[in-house]
Each structure stands twice: as C-alpha cells, then as structure tokens.
C-alpha positions in Angstrom: 97.7 38.1 -15.9 97.8 36.3 -19.3 99.7 33.1 -19.2 102.5 34.9 -21.8 103.1 37.3 -18.9 103.8 34.5 -16.7 105.7 32.1 -18.9 107.9 35.3 -19.5 108.2 36.1 -16.0 108.9 32.5 -15.2 111.8 32.5 -18.0 113.3 35.8 -17.1 113.9 34.9 -13.5 113.7 31.0 -12.1 114.5 29.4 -15.8 117.7 31.8 -15.6 118.4 30.8 -12.2 118.1 27.1 -13.1 120.3 27.3 -16.0 123.1 28.8 -14.1 123.3 26.2 -11.6 122.9 23.2 -14.2 125.8 24.7 -16.0 128.0 25.0 -12.8 126.7 21.3 -11.7 128.1 20.0 -15.2 131.2 22.0 -14.8 132.2 20.4 -11.9 130.8 17.1 -12.2 133.9 16.8 -14.2 136.3 17.3 -11.7 134.6 15.1 -8.7 137.0 12.4 -7.3 135.3 9.2 -8.6 135.9 10.5 -12.1 139.5 10.5 -11.9 139.7 7.1 -13.6 137.3 8.3 -16.6 139.6 11.2 -17.0 142.8 9.2 -17.1 140.9 6.8 -19.6 140.1 9.7 -21.9 143.5 11.3 -22.1 145.0 8.3 -23.0 142.3 7.0 -25.2 143.9 8.7 -28.3 147.0 6.4 -27.8 145.2 3.4 -27.3 146.0 1.8 -31.2 149.1 3.7 -31.8 152.0 1.3 -33.2 154.8 4.0 -32.7 155.0 4.3 -37.0 154.9 0.8 -37.3 
C-alpha cells in the first residue's frame, strides 16, 4: 500500500467524520448555558455607542 492510498483512505473516512464532529461541536458550543452572557453582550453591542441621533 502506498502512502498516497493510505492518506486517501484516511481522508475519505476518518477525517470526514472528525470534520463533521468538529462542526457539530462548534455549532452547539454557541448554545451552551455558560455562553448566555456572551450572547447577550454580542446582541447589544451595536447599541453600545448609540447617541439616539443627537
């Protein structure tokens, strides 16, 4: 078995599975309970320096 074939097999199977798992972890990380303060800070950050048109 050549190195290319071994790396191709790894990329086709295990690397794809790891990328899918990493994607799910990163998507769900945003919704963990400890991130609630970061989410509220982020959604209000555009109004931080708002002077109400004055």
